[in-house]
N, C-alpha and C positions, 0 to 999 in steps of 0.2 A: 504494500500500500504506500502511496505517496501523497504528499501535500505540496501544493505550489504556493509560493509567496512572491510578492512583488515589492521591491524597494521603491517607494514613491519618490525618493530623492533622485534615483537613477532613471526612472521611467520617463520617456519623452512622448509617450502616447502614439508611437508611429504605426502600430497595428499588426505586425506580423503574427503575434501571439493569437489575436482574435481570429485572423484569417485561417491559421493552422488548426486551432483548437477552440472553436467558439463555445463548446460545451463547458469549458473551464474559464476562459478569459473574456472579458468585456471591456471595451475602451470607452471611457467616460472622461476624456481629457487626459487621463492616465489609465493604465491597465488596472482592472479590478479582477479579483478571483471570485468566481461565482459559487464554488463548492469548497467545503472544508477538506474532505478527502476525495481525491481524484478517482472517479470510477475506473475500475480495472481496464475496461475496454477503451478508455481515453488516455491511459498512461503513456503509450508510445507517442501519440500526438502531442501530449503535454510536454514531454521531454524534447520533442522537435521544436516546439514553440520556445522553450527556454533556450535551446541552442541557437535559434534564429534571432533572439533579442540582441540588437546591435549595441545596447548599453550594458548588457549583463544584469538587468534589473530583476530577472526571474531566477529564483532558486527553487530547487526541488529537494524535499526532505523525505527520507524514508521513514515511515511510521509503522510501528509494530501493531499487530491486532490488539495486544494488551493495552497499549496507549489509547487506541481508538475506543475500546470498551470503557476505559476510565475517563475518557473525554479530555485527555491531555495532549 
């Protein structure tokens, strides 16, 4: 399981993340993450979106099932 995060200070709102993975990212002047835990079927596209970010504003964090169950 993964979680995506966007650094607002680095994001320029250019949009590749939303184009690649609209089920996770939404551009509203800057990128917003629409989900807490990225659905399994969207993980590959989410990673592509992070790789495509020209400013490096998107980070991907691996989350254990135990942390998800605890809500952390």
